[in-house]
TIZARO-610054 format. One record per residue: residue number from 0; x, y, z of N, C-alpha, C, CB in turn. Coordinates in steps of 0.1 Angstrom, whole numbers, plus 5000, padded with zeros to 4 digits. Glycine has a CB too. Layout:
N
+-----+------+------+------+------+------+------+------+------+------+------+------+------+
| pos |  nxx |  nyy |  nzz | caxx | cayy | cazz |  cxx |  cyy |  czz | cbxx | cbyy | cbzz |
+-----+------+------+------+------+------+------+------+------+------+------+------+------+
| NUM |    X |    Y |    Z |    X |    Y |    Z |    X |    Y |    Z |    X |    Y |    Z |
...
+-----+------+------+------+------+------+------+------+------+------+------+------+------+
# end
This chain:
126
+-----+------+------+------+------+------+------+------+------+------+------+------+------+
| pos |  nxx |  nyy |  nzz | caxx | cayy | cazz |  cxx |  cyy |  czz | cbxx | cbyy | cbzz |
+-----+------+------+------+------+------+------+------+------+------+------+------+------+
|   0 | 5168 | 8517 | 8238 | 5164 | 8503 | 8237 | 5151 | 8500 | 8245 | 5175 | 8494 | 8242 |
|   1 | 5150 | 8507 | 8257 | 5138 | 8505 | 8265 | 5125 | 8510 | 8257 | 5139 | 8512 | 8278 |
|   2 | 5127 | 8521 | 8250 | 5116 | 8527 | 8243 | 5112 | 8518 | 8232 | 5120 | 8541 | 8237 |
|   3 | 5121 | 8511 | 8225 | 5117 | 8502 | 8215 | 5109 | 8490 | 8220 | 5130 | 8497 | 8207 |
|   4 | 5113 | 8485 | 8232 | 5106 | 8474 | 8238 | 5092 | 8478 | 8242 | 5114 | 8468 | 8250 |
|   5 | 5091 | 8491 | 8247 | 5078 | 8496 | 8251 | 5069 | 8498 | 8239 | 5080 | 8510 | 8258 |
|   6 | 5075 | 8503 | 8228 | 5067 | 8504 | 8216 | 5063 | 8491 | 8210 | 5075 | 8512 | 8205 |
|   7 | 5071 | 8481 | 8211 | 5068 | 8467 | 8206 | 5057 | 8461 | 8214 | 5081 | 8459 | 8206 |
|   8 | 5058 | 8462 | 8227 | 5047 | 8456 | 8236 | 5034 | 8463 | 8234 | 5052 | 8458 | 8251 |
|   9 | 5034 | 8477 | 8233 | 5022 | 8484 | 8230 | 5016 | 8480 | 8217 | 5025 | 8500 | 8231 |
|  10 | 5025 | 8479 | 8207 | 5020 | 8475 | 8193 | 5014 | 8461 | 8194 | 5032 | 8475 | 8183 |
|  11 | 5020 | 8452 | 8201 | 5014 | 8438 | 8202 | 5000 | 8438 | 8209 | 5024 | 8429 | 8209 |
|  12 | 4999 | 8446 | 8220 | 4987 | 8447 | 8227 | 4976 | 8453 | 8219 | 4989 | 8455 | 8240 |
|  13 | 4979 | 8464 | 8212 | 4969 | 8471 | 8204 | 4965 | 8462 | 8192 | 4975 | 8484 | 8199 |
|  14 | 4974 | 8456 | 8185 | 4971 | 8447 | 8174 | 4963 | 8435 | 8178 | 4983 | 8443 | 8166 |
|  15 | 4966 | 8430 | 8190 | 4959 | 8418 | 8196 | 4944 | 8422 | 8198 | 4965 | 8413 | 8208 |
|  16 | 4941 | 8434 | 8203 | 4927 | 8438 | 8206 | 4920 | 8442 | 8193 | 4927 | 8449 | 8216 |
|  17 | 4928 | 8448 | 8184 | 4922 | 8453 | 8171 | 4918 | 8441 | 8162 | 4931 | 8462 | 8164 |
|  18 | 4926 | 8431 | 8162 | 4923 | 8420 | 8153 | 4917 | 8408 | 8159 | 4936 | 8416 | 8146 |
|  19 | 4913 | 8409 | 8172 | 4907 | 8397 | 8178 | 4893 | 8395 | 8173 | 4907 | 8399 | 8194 |
|  20 | 4888 | 8383 | 8173 | 4875 | 8380 | 8168 | 4865 | 8381 | 8180 | 4875 | 8365 | 8162 |
|  21 | 4853 | 8386 | 8176 | 4843 | 8387 | 8187 | 4838 | 8373 | 8191 | 4831 | 8396 | 8182 |
|  22 | 4833 | 8373 | 8203 | 4828 | 8360 | 8208 | 4816 | 8356 | 8200 | 4825 | 8361 | 8223 |
|  23 | 4815 | 8343 | 8196 | 4803 | 8339 | 8188 | 4791 | 8337 | 8198 | 4807 | 8326 | 8181 |
|  24 | 4780 | 8342 | 8193 | 4768 | 8341 | 8200 | 4761 | 8328 | 8197 | 4758 | 8353 | 8197 |
|  25 | 4755 | 8322 | 8207 | 4748 | 8309 | 8205 | 4736 | 8312 | 8196 | 4744 | 8303 | 8218 |
|  26 | 4733 | 8304 | 8186 | 4721 | 8307 | 8178 | 4708 | 8306 | 8186 | 4720 | 8297 | 8166 |
|  27 | 4700 | 8316 | 8184 | 4687 | 8316 | 8191 | 4678 | 8305 | 8186 | 4680 | 8330 | 8190 |
|  28 | 4672 | 8298 | 8195 | 4662 | 8287 | 8192 | 4649 | 8293 | 8186 | 4660 | 8278 | 8204 |
|  29 | 4645 | 8288 | 8176 | 4632 | 8292 | 8170 | 4620 | 8288 | 8179 | 4631 | 8287 | 8155 |
|  30 | 4612 | 8297 | 8181 | 4600 | 8294 | 8190 | 4591 | 8285 | 8182 | 4593 | 8307 | 8194 |
|  31 | 4586 | 8274 | 8188 | 4577 | 8265 | 8182 | 4563 | 8270 | 8181 | 4577 | 8252 | 8190 |
|  32 | 4557 | 8268 | 8169 | 4543 | 8272 | 8168 | 4534 | 8262 | 8175 | 4539 | 8273 | 8153 |
|  33 | 4521 | 8264 | 8176 | 4512 | 8255 | 8183 | 4512 | 8242 | 8176 | 4498 | 8261 | 8183 |
|  34 | 4512 | 8242 | 8163 | 4511 | 8229 | 8155 | 4524 | 8221 | 8157 | 4509 | 8232 | 8140 |
|  35 | 4536 | 8228 | 8157 | 4548 | 8221 | 8160 | 4549 | 8215 | 8174 | 4560 | 8231 | 8158 |
|  36 | 4544 | 8222 | 8184 | 4544 | 8217 | 8197 | 4536 | 8204 | 8198 | 4538 | 8227 | 8207 |
|  37 | 4524 | 8203 | 8191 | 4516 | 8191 | 8191 | 4523 | 8180 | 8184 | 4502 | 8194 | 8185 |
|  38 | 4528 | 8183 | 8172 | 4535 | 8173 | 8164 | 4548 | 8167 | 8170 | 4538 | 8178 | 8150 |
|  39 | 4555 | 8176 | 8177 | 4567 | 8171 | 8183 | 4564 | 8162 | 8195 | 4576 | 8183 | 8189 |
|  40 | 4553 | 8163 | 8201 | 4549 | 8154 | 8212 | 4544 | 8140 | 8207 | 4538 | 8160 | 8220 |
|  41 | 4542 | 8138 | 8194 | 4537 | 8126 | 8188 | 4548 | 8116 | 8184 | 4528 | 8129 | 8176 |
|  42 | 4560 | 8121 | 8183 | 4572 | 8113 | 8179 | 4570 | 8108 | 8164 | 4574 | 8101 | 8188 |
|  43 | 4562 | 8114 | 8156 | 4560 | 8111 | 8142 | 4569 | 8120 | 8134 | 4545 | 8112 | 8138 |
|  44 | 4575 | 8114 | 8123 | 4583 | 8123 | 8115 | 4573 | 8133 | 8107 | 4591 | 8115 | 8104 |
|  45 | 4577 | 8145 | 8107 | 4568 | 8155 | 8100 | 4577 | 8166 | 8094 | 4558 | 8162 | 8110 |
|  46 | 4571 | 8172 | 8084 | 4578 | 8183 | 8077 | 4569 | 8195 | 8077 | 4582 | 8179 | 8062 |
|  47 | 4574 | 8206 | 8083 | 4566 | 8219 | 8083 | 4568 | 8226 | 8070 | 4571 | 8228 | 8095 |
|  48 | 4557 | 8228 | 8063 | 4557 | 8235 | 8050 | 4557 | 8250 | 8053 | 4545 | 8231 | 8041 |
|  49 | 4550 | 8254 | 8063 | 4550 | 8268 | 8068 | 4544 | 8268 | 8082 | 4541 | 8278 | 8059 |
|  50 | 4542 | 8279 | 8088 | 4537 | 8279 | 8102 | 4524 | 8272 | 8105 | 4536 | 8293 | 8107 |
|  51 | 4516 | 8271 | 8095 | 4503 | 8265 | 8097 | 4500 | 8253 | 8089 | 4492 | 8275 | 8094 |
|  52 | 4510 | 8247 | 8082 | 4508 | 8235 | 8074 | 4520 | 8225 | 8076 | 4508 | 8239 | 8059 |
|  53 | 4516 | 8213 | 8079 | 4526 | 8202 | 8082 | 4522 | 8190 | 8074 | 4527 | 8199 | 8097 |
|  54 | 4532 | 8182 | 8070 | 4529 | 8169 | 8062 | 4536 | 8158 | 8070 | 4535 | 8170 | 8048 |
|  55 | 4528 | 8147 | 8073 | 4533 | 8135 | 8080 | 4533 | 8124 | 8069 | 4525 | 8132 | 8092 |
|  56 | 4545 | 8119 | 8066 | 4545 | 8107 | 8056 | 4542 | 8094 | 8064 | 4559 | 8107 | 8049 |
|  57 | 4534 | 8086 | 8058 | 4531 | 8073 | 8064 | 4534 | 8062 | 8054 | 4516 | 8072 | 8068 |
|  58 | 4537 | 8050 | 8059 | 4538 | 8038 | 8051 | 4530 | 8027 | 8058 | 4553 | 8033 | 8049 |
|  59 | 4523 | 8019 | 8050 | 4514 | 8009 | 8056 | 4516 | 7996 | 8049 | 4500 | 8014 | 8056 |
|  60 | 4510 | 7985 | 8054 | 4511 | 7972 | 8048 | 4503 | 7972 | 8035 | 4506 | 7961 | 8058 |
|  61 | 4490 | 7976 | 8035 | 4482 | 7975 | 8023 | 4483 | 7987 | 8014 | 4468 | 7974 | 8028 |
|  62 | 4488 | 7999 | 8019 | 4490 | 8010 | 8010 | 4504 | 8014 | 8011 | 4481 | 8023 | 8016 |
|  63 | 4510 | 8015 | 7999 | 4525 | 8017 | 7999 | 4530 | 8029 | 8007 | 4530 | 8019 | 7984 |
|  64 | 4524 | 8041 | 8004 | 4527 | 8053 | 8012 | 4517 | 8064 | 8009 | 4542 | 8058 | 8009 |
|  65 | 4515 | 8072 | 8019 | 4506 | 8084 | 8017 | 4510 | 8094 | 8027 | 4491 | 8079 | 8020 |
|  66 | 4505 | 8107 | 8024 | 4509 | 8118 | 8033 | 4496 | 8123 | 8040 | 4515 | 8130 | 8024 |
|  67 | 4497 | 8125 | 8053 | 4486 | 8131 | 8060 | 4490 | 8146 | 8062 | 4485 | 8124 | 8074 |
|  68 | 4481 | 8154 | 8058 | 4483 | 8169 | 8058 | 4475 | 8175 | 8069 | 4480 | 8175 | 8044 |
|  69 | 4482 | 8183 | 8077 | 4476 | 8190 | 8089 | 4477 | 8204 | 8087 | 4482 | 8185 | 8102 |
|  70 | 4466 | 8211 | 8087 | 4466 | 8226 | 8085 | 4458 | 8232 | 8097 | 4460 | 8230 | 8072 |
|  71 | 4463 | 8244 | 8101 | 4456 | 8251 | 8112 | 4450 | 8264 | 8107 | 4466 | 8254 | 8124 |
|  72 | 4438 | 8267 | 8112 | 4432 | 8279 | 8109 | 4426 | 8284 | 8122 | 4421 | 8278 | 8098 |
|  73 | 4432 | 8294 | 8128 | 4429 | 8299 | 8141 | 4430 | 8287 | 8151 | 4414 | 8305 | 8141 |
|  74 | 4419 | 8283 | 8158 | 4420 | 8272 | 8167 | 4415 | 8259 | 8161 | 4412 | 8275 | 8180 |
|  75 | 4413 | 8258 | 8148 | 4408 | 8247 | 8141 | 4420 | 8239 | 8135 | 4397 | 8251 | 8131 |
|  76 | 4420 | 8226 | 8137 | 4430 | 8218 | 8130 | 4423 | 8209 | 8120 | 4438 | 8209 | 8141 |
|  77 | 4428 | 8210 | 8107 | 4422 | 8203 | 8096 | 4432 | 8192 | 8092 | 4418 | 8213 | 8084 |
|  78 | 4427 | 8180 | 8092 | 4436 | 8168 | 8089 | 4430 | 8162 | 8077 | 4437 | 8158 | 8101 |
|  79 | 4438 | 8160 | 8066 | 4432 | 8154 | 8054 | 4443 | 8146 | 8047 | 4427 | 8165 | 8045 |
|  80 | 4438 | 8137 | 8038 | 4446 | 8128 | 8030 | 4440 | 8128 | 8016 | 4446 | 8113 | 8036 |
|  81 | 4449 | 8129 | 8006 | 4445 | 8128 | 7992 | 4444 | 8113 | 7988 | 4456 | 8136 | 7983 |
|  82 | 4432 | 8108 | 7987 | 4430 | 8094 | 7984 | 4432 | 8091 | 7970 | 4416 | 8090 | 7988 |
|  83 | 4432 | 8101 | 7961 | 4434 | 8098 | 7947 | 4448 | 8093 | 7944 | 4432 | 8111 | 7939 |
|  84 | 4458 | 8099 | 7951 | 4472 | 8095 | 7949 | 4475 | 8083 | 7958 | 4482 | 8106 | 7953 |
|  85 | 4467 | 8081 | 7968 | 4470 | 8070 | 7977 | 4465 | 8057 | 7971 | 4463 | 8072 | 7991 |
|  86 | 4453 | 8057 | 7965 | 4447 | 8045 | 7959 | 4444 | 8047 | 7944 | 4434 | 8042 | 7966 |
|  87 | 4455 | 8048 | 7936 | 4453 | 8051 | 7922 | 4445 | 8039 | 7915 | 4466 | 8054 | 7915 |
|  88 | 4435 | 8043 | 7907 | 4428 | 8032 | 7900 | 4418 | 8025 | 7908 | 4438 | 8023 | 7894 |
|  89 | 4417 | 8026 | 7921 | 4408 | 8019 | 7929 | 4395 | 8027 | 7933 | 4415 | 8014 | 7942 |
|  90 | 4396 | 8040 | 7931 | 4384 | 8048 | 7934 | 4377 | 8051 | 7921 | 4388 | 8061 | 7941 |
|  91 | 4366 | 8043 | 7918 | 4359 | 8044 | 7906 | 4348 | 8054 | 7908 | 4353 | 8031 | 7902 |
|  92 | 4341 | 8058 | 7897 | 4330 | 8067 | 7898 | 4319 | 8063 | 7907 | 4324 | 8070 | 7884 |
|  93 | 4316 | 8050 | 7907 | 4305 | 8045 | 7915 | 4309 | 8046 | 7930 | 4302 | 8030 | 7912 |
|  94 | 4322 | 8044 | 7933 | 4327 | 8045 | 7947 | 4327 | 8059 | 7951 | 4341 | 8039 | 7948 |
|  95 | 4330 | 8068 | 7942 | 4329 | 8083 | 7945 | 4315 | 8086 | 7950 | 4333 | 8092 | 7933 |
|  96 | 4305 | 8082 | 7942 | 4291 | 8084 | 7945 | 4287 | 8078 | 7958 | 4282 | 8079 | 7934 |
|  97 | 4291 | 8066 | 7961 | 4288 | 8060 | 7974 | 4294 | 8067 | 7985 | 4293 | 8045 | 7973 |
|  98 | 4307 | 8071 | 7984 | 4313 | 8079 | 7995 | 4307 | 8092 | 7997 | 4328 | 8080 | 7992 |
|  99 | 4303 | 8099 | 7986 | 4296 | 8112 | 7988 | 4282 | 8110 | 7994 | 4295 | 8119 | 7974 |
| 100 | 4275 | 8099 | 7991 | 4263 | 8097 | 7998 | 4265 | 8094 | 8013 | 4255 | 8085 | 7991 |
| 101 | 4275 | 8087 | 8016 | 4278 | 8084 | 8031 | 4283 | 8097 | 8038 | 4289 | 8073 | 8032 |
| 102 | 4287 | 8107 | 8031 | 4292 | 8119 | 8036 | 4282 | 8126 | 8046 | 4296 | 8129 | 8026 |
| 103 | 4269 | 8124 | 8043 | 4259 | 8130 | 8051 | 4258 | 8124 | 8065 | 4246 | 8129 | 8044 |
| 104 | 4263 | 8113 | 8067 | 4262 | 8106 | 8080 | 4273 | 8110 | 8090 | 4263 | 8091 | 8078 |
| 105 | 4283 | 8117 | 8085 | 4294 | 8121 | 8093 | 4293 | 8136 | 8097 | 4308 | 8119 | 8086 |
| 106 | 4296 | 8139 | 8110 | 4295 | 8153 | 8115 | 4309 | 8160 | 8113 | 4292 | 8153 | 8129 |
| 107 | 4320 | 8153 | 8115 | 4333 | 8160 | 8115 | 4341 | 8156 | 8103 | 4340 | 8156 | 8128 |
| 108 | 4340 | 8143 | 8099 | 4348 | 8139 | 8087 | 4340 | 8142 | 8074 | 4350 | 8123 | 8088 |
| 109 | 4347 | 8148 | 8065 | 4342 | 8152 | 8052 | 4349 | 8145 | 8041 | 4342 | 8168 | 8051 |
| 110 | 4342 | 8142 | 8031 | 4347 | 8136 | 8019 | 4344 | 8145 | 8007 | 4341 | 8121 | 8016 |
| 111 | 4354 | 8147 | 7999 | 4352 | 8157 | 7988 | 4359 | 8153 | 7975 | 4357 | 8170 | 7992 |
| 112 | 4354 | 8158 | 7964 | 4359 | 8156 | 7951 | 4362 | 8169 | 7945 | 4349 | 8147 | 7942 |
| 113 | 4374 | 8171 | 7940 | 4378 | 8183 | 7934 | 4376 | 8183 | 7919 | 4393 | 8187 | 7937 |
| 114 | 4375 | 8194 | 7912 | 4373 | 8195 | 7898 | 4383 | 8187 | 7890 | 4373 | 8209 | 7893 |
| 115 | 4396 | 8186 | 7894 | 4406 | 8179 | 7886 | 4405 | 8164 | 7889 | 4419 | 8184 | 7890 |
| 116 | 4396 | 8159 | 7897 | 4394 | 8145 | 7899 | 4401 | 8140 | 7912 | 4400 | 8137 | 7888 |
| 117 | 4407 | 8149 | 7919 | 4413 | 8145 | 7932 | 4402 | 8142 | 7942 | 4423 | 8155 | 7937 |
| 118 | 4405 | 8133 | 7951 | 4395 | 8129 | 7961 | 4401 | 8130 | 7974 | 4390 | 8114 | 7958 |
| 119 | 4394 | 8137 | 7984 | 4400 | 8140 | 7997 | 4391 | 8135 | 8008 | 4403 | 8155 | 7998 |
| 120 | 4398 | 8130 | 8019 | 4391 | 8127 | 8031 | 4396 | 8137 | 8041 | 4393 | 8112 | 8036 |
| 121 | 4387 | 8145 | 8048 | 4392 | 8156 | 8057 | 4385 | 8154 | 8070 | 4389 | 8169 | 8050 |
| 122 | 4392 | 8157 | 8081 | 4386 | 8158 | 8094 | 4389 | 8171 | 8101 | 4391 | 8146 | 8103 |
| 123 | 4379 | 8177 | 8107 | 4381 | 8190 | 8114 | 4382 | 8187 | 8128 | 4370 | 8200 | 8110 |
| 124 | 4392 | 8191 | 8135 | 4394 | 8189 | 8150 | 4396 | 8202 | 8157 | 4405 | 8178 | 8152 |
| 125 | 4388 | 8204 | 8167 | 4390 | 8216 | 8175 | 4399 | 8214 | 8187 | 4376 | 8222 | 8180 |
+-----+------+------+------+------+------+------+------+------+------+------+------+------+
# end
């Protein structure tokens, strides 16, 4: 009878250790990129598209909504907005020409027109 109890206790101990679940490890926190560190300090809502590209959605009184796009290249931060989607129908050909003429007066802010008709305002920040 004693042997049976001994076998039963050994069986319970062995099965308890064999079928026990391993301790769950805490998930490792993802290291923030330079762009994420800067954006997290602004308290603005943002969405990271990849390590070097972020989109900040804005809503304003006069403009329904627009996205500010921030991209990093090495130590250069490029901030731009697609004005074509922001102001549909308000950017005429004469206004394009005027803005492109004014483009020469800015050192950092650039205005551009893409082949498909999209119009961008871009700022390069070091």
